N, C-alpha and C positions, 0 to 999 in steps of 0.2 A: 513125908510120902516117898515110898520107893519109886524108882524110875519106871516109866512105862516100858514094857518089853517090846520095843521097836528097835531093830538093829540099825538101819540107816536113817536115824532120826533127823528130821529137818530141825535146824537150830531154833527156828521160830516156834516150834511146838512147845518147848519148855517155857518160853515167854508167854505164849497164849494160856497155858495151864496156870502159870503163876498169876496172870491178870484175872482169869476167871475165878480162881480161888480167893484172891484178895478182895475182889469186887463182891463175891458171894458172901464173904464174912462181914463186910460192911453193910450189905443189904440186910443180913440176918439181924445185925445189931439194931438197925432202924425198925425192922419188922417186929422185934420183941418189945419195942417201946411205943410211945405215942408218935404219930406222924401226920403230917398234913397232906392232903391231896389237892391237885389243881387240875384244870382242864386246858388242854392245848387248843390251838386255833382250829384243828380238825375235829374238835370235840372228844378226842381220846384222852384218857386220864394220865396223869403223871404225878409222881411223888418225889420227895427229896432223895429217896433211895435210887431212883432212875438216874438222877443227876450225880449223886455221889459215886455210884458205880461207874458211870461214864468217865468221870474225872480220874478215877483210879486206873481204869483200863487204858485210857489215853496216855497216862504217865508211863505205864509199864510198856505198852506197845511202842512208845517212842524210842525205845532201845533199838528198834529196827528202823530201816530208812523208808518204810512204806507209808503211803497216805492211808487215812482211815475214813470209811463211810460209816457213820453211826446214826442211829435213829434220833439221838438227842442233839445233833449238831447240824448247823446249816450246811447244805451240800453245795460247795463252790464249783463242783464238776471238773476241777483240775485232775481228779482221779481218772477221767476218761482218757487222758493222755498216757496213763501208766499201764504197764503190763501186769503188775502185781499190786494188790491193795488188801487191806484188812476190811472186813465187813462185820459190824458189831451191833448187837442189840443188848444194851447194858442191863435191861430188865425185861425179859419176855414174859408176858402174863401179868401186867400191872393190875388188871382187874382182879386176878386171883390173889395178888399180893394184898390189895385193899380188902378183899373179902375174907382174907385169912384162910384160904384153902391149903396153903403150903405149896401149891403147884405153879411155881414160877421159876425161871431159869436165867442164866447169863449165857449169851451166845457169842462166840468169837470164831470167825473163819478167815483163812488166808486164801485169796482168790488170785489165780494166775491164768492169763489168757481166757478170762471169762468162766473159769471152772474152779470150784473150791478144792484146794489141794490139802488143806487140813481143817479140821473142825473140832471145837471144844464146846461142850455144853455143861455148865455147872448147875446142880440142883441143890441150892444151899440148905433147905430144911432137912434133907436126907443125907447131907454130906457125901454126895455122889457126883461123879463126873462121867460123861460120855465123851470119848476122844477117838478121832480117826485121823490117819494120814494116808494120802494117796498111795495105793499099791502096798499098803502095810497092814491092812486090817482095821477093825474097829474094836474098841476096848471100853470096859466099864470099870470104874474104880469105886468100890464101896467096901465098908468094913475093913479098911486098911489094905485091901489087895486089888490088883488088876486082874480082870478076867476078860478073855477074848469073847466077843459076842457075835451072834449071827442070827439071821432071820429063820423062820420056820419053813418047812417044805409043804405046808398045807395047800392043796390045790382045789378043794371043794368049797365053793363060795358059801354054802349054807353052814359050813363049820368054821368060817372065818370070824375072828374077833375083830370088830371094827371100833376105832376110837374117833372121837370128834370133839368139836369145841363145846365148852359149857356155855359160853356167852354169845356165840355167833352162829349157832346151828339154824339153818333156814328150813322152811317147809319143803322146799325143792330137794334139799339134801336128804331130809327125813324120808320123803316118799321114794327117792331113788335108792336109798339103802334098803328100804322095804322091798322094792321091786327086784333088787338083786337076790332076795331071799336070805339076807343076812339078819339073824335074830339077836346075835350077841353084840350089843352096842354099849359103849361106856363113854361118858363125857369126862374129858381130862383137859386141864389147863396147859397152855404154852407148848413149847417144843417137846414136852414129855411124851406127847403122842408118838413122835418119831422115835424117841428113846425106847418106848415100849416095843415098837415093831422091830427095831434094830436088835433088841435084846431077846426077841422070840416070844414076847408076851402078848402080841397082837399081830394081825396080818394086814390091816388096811386103815388108811386115813383118807377120807374123801372130803374135799371142800370146793365149792363152786364160786366162792367169793372173789371179787377183784380188788379186795382191800389189802391183801397180804403184800408185803414188800420184801426186797432182797434180804434185808437183815433178819426177817422172820424165818428164813429157810436156808441161808448159806451154810451155816455150821451143820445143820441137819442133813443137807444134801451129801456132804462128804461122809458123814457117819452112816447113813442108810446105804449108800453105795458100797462102802467098804465092808458093811455087814452082809452084803450079798443081796440087798433089796434094790428098790428102784424108786426114783422120784421124777415125775414129769408134771406138765400141766394136765388138766382133766381130759384134754383131747389127745394126750399121748405125746405131745411135743416136748423135746428136751428143754431144760431151763438153763439160761445163761445168766451171768452176773457181771457187774460193773457196766451196766447199760445206762443210757441217759434217763430213760423212764424206769424208775425203780419198782413200780407196781408189777405184780404178776397178773396179767390181764385175764387169764383163763383158769383160775383156780389152781389147786394142787392135788395131785394123787400120789400117795406114798403106799407102797405095798411090799410084800415079800418077793416080788418080781414075777412069781409063777402065775398069780391071778391078775397081773397088771393089764394085759391086753384084753382079757375078757371084760373087765370093768370099763375100759376105754370104749370098747365096741358097744357095750350096752348103753353107755352114756351118749354115744353118737346117734343112737336110735331115738333118743329123746329130742335131739336138736331139730 
């Protein structure tokens, strides 16, 4: 793979890309064969692919001196004393992996002073990467080449393409999207929703759930921000990382930035 066209590249970026790629390859190998699924204590699904990916990522990221907050490891909270940490979701979209939709990803972010400063999302089934570094832009690698990506300039809500969860879309979200006058809605798995907005293939992702956690969004936060878009909670508050409480309490809103405040204002009218 040719080097990403970022001039002042953070040395951790290459490590994160390598980890995401190698984990993605291992996931794909398991995906193409027979695999077992289990249920975690919180009733969420897990497979051997989640665990294998986690093992590979941890091994590669250990080249850096930073602690890792991963979905698949016990959180000892020592990370709270650190300025910089990795936040990892070894397999985002386990339900999609199990259902064989192909829409699952590997997510790796480096967070400094509560903000993601680099993000890498690997989409194994399409051999695609979404990558961003703070103040360096966002890029997509597919078909053997890097391409700089950015959000659209669409400002008319009725023309906005909205993406949402296939497995977790609530009635409240459905009626709110309808109320906004948005007609173009597509269900997509995992962090690919944000990848689509960052690539200019959609304008909004709206979720009101309080079940999402820091590893579900950290890599996406950097990528959407560098692509010119915006991610906040559904009330318009900024999101921070490496907190004691890892749940995002007030949902997530990701947009091309232009329509962001309008959606926040409309949502507040419902409250």
